[in-house]
C-alpha positions as CSV (number, residue, x, y, z in Angstrom):
1,M,-3.7,-2.3,-3.6
2,I,-1.2,-0.6,-1.2
3,Q,-2.9,2.4,0.5
4,P,-1.1,5.7,0.2
5,Q,0.6,7.0,3.4
6,T,0.6,10.8,4.1
7,F,2.9,13.1,6.1
8,L,2.6,16.8,6.8
9,I,5.9,18.7,7.0
10,T,4.7,21.1,9.8
11,V,3.6,18.3,12.2
12,G,6.8,16.7,13.2
13,L,8.1,13.2,12.8
14,C,6.2,10.0,12.3
15,F,8.1,6.8,13.3
16,G,7.5,3.2,12.3
17,H,9.1,-0.2,12.8
18,V,12.2,-0.5,10.5
19,A,12.4,-3.9,8.8
20,G,14.4,-5.6,6.2
21,A,13.5,-7.5,3.0
22,Q,10.6,-9.8,2.4
23,V,10.2,-12.9,4.6
24,T,8.8,-16.2,3.4
25,Y,7.1,-18.7,5.7
26,T,6.9,-22.3,4.5
27,G,4.8,-25.0,6.3
28,T,3.1,-28.3,5.6
29,T,-0.4,-29.4,6.4
30,S,-1.7,-30.0,9.8
31,A,-4.5,-32.2,8.4
32,D,-5.5,-33.5,4.9
33,A,-7.8,-36.2,3.4
34,F,-9.2,-37.3,0.1
35,L,-12.9,-37.7,-0.3
36,A,-14.1,-40.6,-2.5
37,A,-17.5,-41.1,-4.1
38,G,-16.8,-44.6,-5.4
39,S,-18.1,-46.2,-8.7
40,P,-18.9,-49.6,-10.2
41,G,-15.4,-49.6,-11.6
42,N,-13.7,-49.0,-8.3
43,P,-12.5,-52.2,-6.6
44,E,-13.3,-50.7,-3.2
45,G,-17.0,-50.3,-4.0
46,S,-19.6,-48.2,-5.8
47,D,-20.4,-46.1,-2.6
48,L,-17.5,-44.8,-0.6
49,T,-19.2,-41.6,0.4
50,G,-19.4,-42.4,4.1
51,L,-15.8,-43.6,4.4
52,N,-12.8,-41.7,5.7
53,F,-9.3,-41.7,4.0
54,G,-7.5,-39.2,6.2
55,G,-4.6,-41.5,7.0
56,A,-3.7,-42.1,3.3
57,G,-0.4,-41.2,1.9
58,T,-1.9,-39.4,-1.0
59,L,-4.5,-36.8,-2.0
60,V,-6.6,-37.2,-5.2
61,V,-8.5,-35.1,-7.7
62,A,-10.7,-36.8,-10.3
63,P,-14.0,-36.1,-12.0
64,T,-17.3,-37.9,-11.8
65,A,-16.5,-39.3,-15.2
66,S,-13.5,-41.2,-13.8
67,V,-13.8,-45.0,-14.0
68,K,-12.8,-45.0,-10.3
69,G,-15.4,-42.4,-9.4
70,E,-15.0,-38.8,-8.2
71,F,-12.3,-37.7,-5.8
72,Q,-12.0,-34.4,-4.0
73,S,-9.5,-33.4,-1.4
74,I,-9.2,-31.0,1.5
75,I,-6.1,-29.8,3.3
76,R,-5.6,-27.6,6.3
77,F,-2.6,-25.5,7.4
78,N,-2.0,-23.8,10.8
79,L,-0.3,-20.5,10.3
80,T,0.4,-19.5,13.9
81,N,4.1,-19.8,13.3
82,A,3.8,-17.7,10.1
83,V,2.4,-14.8,12.0
84,G,5.0,-15.2,14.7
85,L,7.7,-15.1,12.1
86,F,6.4,-11.9,10.5
87,D,5.8,-10.2,13.8
88,T,9.4,-11.0,14.9
89,N,10.8,-9.5,11.7
90,Y,8.5,-6.5,11.2
91,G,6.6,-5.9,14.4
92,A,3.0,-6.8,15.1
93,G,0.7,-5.0,12.6
94,N,3.6,-3.7,10.5
95,W,3.5,-6.3,7.7
96,T,1.2,-7.3,4.9
97,V,0.9,-10.6,2.9
98,T,2.1,-10.2,-0.7
99,G,2.3,-13.7,-1.9
100,I,0.7,-17.1,-1.2
101,S,1.4,-20.3,-3.2
102,L,0.9,-24.1,-2.9
103,E,3.6,-26.6,-3.7
104,L,2.4,-30.1,-4.4
105,T,4.5,-33.2,-5.2
106,S,3.6,-36.8,-6.1
107,N,5.5,-40.0,-6.3
108,Y,2.9,-40.8,-9.0
109,G,3.5,-38.0,-11.4
110,T,3.9,-39.7,-14.8
111,G,1.0,-39.5,-17.2
112,G,-0.7,-42.8,-18.1
113,V,0.5,-44.7,-15.1
114,Q,-1.9,-46.7,-12.9
115,P,-0.9,-46.2,-9.2
116,N,-0.2,-49.4,-7.3
117,N,-3.5,-49.2,-5.4
118,A,-6.3,-49.8,-7.9
119,I,-8.7,-47.6,-6.0
120,F,-7.0,-44.6,-7.7
121,P,-7.5,-43.4,-11.3
122,V,-4.8,-43.4,-14.0
123,I,-2.6,-40.3,-13.9
124,S,-3.9,-37.8,-16.4
125,G,-3.5,-34.1,-17.1
126,G,-6.4,-31.7,-16.8
127,Q,-7.8,-28.9,-14.8
128,F,-8.7,-28.6,-11.2
129,V,-10.1,-25.9,-8.9
130,V,-8.6,-24.6,-5.6
131,E,-11.2,-23.2,-3.3
132,W,-10.8,-21.5,0.1
133,L,-13.2,-22.7,2.9
134,A,-14.0,-20.9,6.1
135,A,-14.8,-24.3,7.7
136,D,-11.7,-25.5,9.6
137,D,-13.3,-27.8,12.2
138,W,-13.3,-31.0,10.2
139,V,-11.5,-34.1,11.5
140,E,-8.8,-35.7,9.4
141,G,-9.5,-39.3,10.6
142,T,-7.3,-42.4,10.3
143,G,-8.7,-44.3,7.3
144,T,-6.4,-45.6,4.5
145,P,-7.3,-46.9,1.1
146,N,-7.0,-50.5,2.3
147,L,-8.6,-49.9,5.7
148,P,-11.1,-47.0,5.5
149,T,-12.7,-45.8,8.7
150,T,-15.6,-43.6,9.7
151,D,-13.8,-41.5,12.3
152,G,-13.2,-38.4,10.1
153,V,-14.2,-36.3,7.2
154,T,-15.9,-38.1,4.2
155,Y,-17.4,-37.3,0.8
156,A,-20.7,-37.2,2.6
157,S,-19.3,-34.3,4.8
158,L,-19.1,-32.0,1.8
159,P,-22.5,-30.3,2.0
160,N,-21.7,-29.3,5.6
161,L,-18.2,-28.1,4.7
162,L,-19.5,-26.1,1.7
163,S,-22.4,-24.5,3.6
164,G,-20.2,-21.8,5.2
165,A,-18.2,-19.0,3.6
166,R,-16.1,-20.1,0.7
167,E,-14.5,-18.6,-2.4
168,I,-13.0,-20.1,-5.6
169,L,-9.4,-19.0,-5.8
170,C,-8.3,-20.3,-9.1
171,T,-8.5,-23.0,-11.8
172,N,-5.2,-24.6,-12.6
173,T,-3.9,-26.9,-15.3
174,Y,-2.2,-30.1,-14.2
175,S,0.4,-31.5,-16.6
176,P,2.0,-34.6,-15.1
177,P,5.7,-33.5,-14.6
178,G,7.1,-36.9,-13.6
179,N,7.6,-38.6,-10.3
180,N,8.7,-36.5,-7.3
181,V,8.7,-33.2,-9.2
182,P,7.1,-30.4,-7.3
183,L,4.5,-28.1,-8.9
184,T,3.9,-24.7,-7.5
185,Y,0.5,-22.9,-7.9
186,A,0.3,-19.2,-7.1
187,L,-2.9,-18.2,-5.3
188,P,-4.6,-14.9,-5.9
189,L,-4.6,-12.5,-2.9
190,K,-8.3,-12.4,-2.4
191,P,-9.4,-10.6,0.7
192,S,-11.0,-13.6,2.4
193,L,-7.9,-15.7,2.0
194,V,-5.5,-12.9,3.0
195,A,-7.5,-12.1,6.1
196,D,-7.6,-15.8,7.1
197,V,-3.9,-16.2,6.6
198,S,-3.1,-13.0,8.4
199,R,-5.0,-14.1,11.5
200,G,-2.6,-16.9,12.0
201,G,-5.0,-19.7,12.7
202,D,-6.2,-22.6,10.5
203,V,-6.7,-22.2,6.8
204,T,-8.5,-24.8,4.6
205,F,-8.3,-25.5,0.9
206,H,-10.6,-27.6,-1.2
207,F,-9.6,-29.3,-4.5
208,Y,-12.0,-30.7,-7.1
209,A,-11.9,-31.5,-10.8
210,A,-12.7,-28.7,-13.4
211,D,-13.0,-31.0,-16.4
212,D,-13.5,-34.7,-17.1
213,Q,-9.9,-35.5,-17.8
214,V,-7.8,-34.8,-14.7
215,G,-6.4,-37.6,-12.6
216,Y,-4.1,-35.9,-10.1
217,L,-2.5,-37.6,-7.1
218,F,-0.2,-35.6,-4.8
219,N,1.3,-36.7,-1.6
220,S,-0.3,-36.0,1.8
221,H,1.6,-35.1,5.0
222,S,1.2,-38.8,6.1
223,Y,3.4,-39.9,3.2
224,G,6.4,-37.9,4.5
225,R,9.8,-38.3,2.8
226,G,10.0,-34.6,2.1
227,N,7.2,-34.5,-0.5
228,E,4.4,-33.2,1.7
229,P,2.1,-30.4,0.6
230,L,3.7,-27.0,1.3
231,L,2.2,-23.5,1.7
232,H,4.5,-20.6,1.1
233,V,3.4,-17.2,2.5
234,V,5.4,-14.1,1.7
235,A,5.1,-10.9,3.8
236,M,6.6,-7.4,3.4
237,P,6.6,-4.3,5.5
238,V,3.5,-2.2,5.1
239,L,4.1,1.0,3.1
240,K,4.7,3.9,5.5
241,I,6.4,7.2,5.9
242,L,8.9,7.0,8.8
243,S,10.2,10.5,9.1
244,G,10.8,13.9,7.5
245,S,13.2,16.7,8.1
246,F,14.8,19.7,6.4
247,T,18.4,19.1,5.4
248,N,20.5,21.5,3.4
249,G,17.5,23.5,2.1
250,A,15.5,20.4,1.1
251,F,12.8,18.3,2.8
252,H,14.2,14.8,3.3
253,L,11.5,12.1,3.5
254,T,12.3,8.5,4.7
255,G,9.8,5.7,4.1
256,L,9.5,1.9,4.3
257,G,8.1,-0.4,1.6
258,G,8.9,-3.5,-0.2
259,P,12.5,-4.1,-1.2
260,N,13.4,-2.9,-4.7
261,L,9.9,-1.8,-5.5
262,T,9.2,1.6,-7.1
263,Y,6.8,4.1,-5.5
264,Q,5.3,7.5,-6.3
265,V,6.1,10.4,-4.0
266,Q,3.1,12.7,-4.1
267,A,2.4,16.1,-2.5
268,S,-0.5,18.4,-1.8
269,S,-1.1,21.7,0.0
270,G,-4.1,20.2,1.9
271,L,-5.9,17.0,2.7
272,T,-9.3,18.1,1.6
273,T,-8.3,18.0,-2.1
274,S,-7.9,15.1,-4.4
275,N,-5.4,17.0,-6.4
276,W,-2.1,15.2,-5.5
277,Q,0.9,16.2,-7.5
278,T,3.4,13.4,-8.3
279,L,6.9,14.8,-7.5
280,N,8.9,11.8,-8.6
281,S,9.3,8.0,-8.6
282,V,11.7,6.5,-6.1
283,T,12.8,2.9,-5.8
284,A,13.3,1.3,-2.4
285,D,16.6,-0.2,-1.6
286,S,17.2,-3.9,-0.9
287,A,16.1,-3.4,2.7
288,G,12.9,-1.6,1.6
289,T,14.1,1.9,2.7
290,I,12.7,4.8,0.7
291,Q,14.7,8.1,0.5
292,F,13.5,11.2,-1.2
293,D,14.6,14.9,-1.2
294,D,12.0,17.6,-2.1
295,L,14.0,20.7,-3.2
296,T,10.8,22.7,-3.7
297,A,9.4,22.4,-0.2
298,T,10.8,25.7,1.1
299,N,8.3,27.5,-1.2
300,Q,5.3,26.0,0.7
301,S,3.5,27.2,3.8
302,Q,2.5,23.6,4.5
303,R,2.8,20.5,2.4
304,F,1.4,16.9,2.8
305,Y,3.3,14.0,1.4
306,R,2.2,10.5,0.6
307,L,3.7,7.3,-0.9
308,S,1.7,5.4,-3.4
309,R,2.2,2.4,-5.7
């Protein structure tokens, strides 16, 4: 929820950093890996829990009921450049994250298809969970499906990874869309995730099956070819009052918010009351600028204003 911003007409002017429309940062993973448990039906073995597959070209989600065994995946993004982009456009501390989404693509996206490497399950629709993890210090490793290693994160690493702060973000339905067709999943703006993203460091996501049907393969950053996992982060200017002045017998208020969003202009005779009067609704322009004229301000000894949404 956007916090209301207040302004007292007898105090003077309050200036902010003027900015334009929303800005979107898009980046791919800095590290990713699938974590395999193995099974009697997996040609690579019934116990893969200690093996690393960080150099694979794909990431996998499959349940314990899968003939090939359970697969989970983790991915990490570094958002230093995202914060730099938003600071450049809005000024440090003058922006807020308003949207986060994951875009995943697979060259094995057709239901019922067995991928070329038999270690993987048949492609199948179903549900999977996306979870945020505070643990970012895991090592990707170099293992591949044909040549697994022990130099990075493994299925056996999960208890340690999950021992820190974590939060389930959402459960999504995967419907195989066909090969090389991107799917985008909007993530809820939970405080833990937004705070992590806004710091501009590493952010880790964990994927696992939510039913016994899903067999989801999506390309890792090692695959390349333009189908890497992508994280889209949208930021807008923070809602604020920039200035106020009397013009032609009216009090003219200028504010800054999200482009084309509608806000409530509210007024009160004091800050100790919760009785704020809504004067009107006003829609920001395409640059996020909010303009409002209060024709009744001349009848007040003092008046506080705030913007709310």
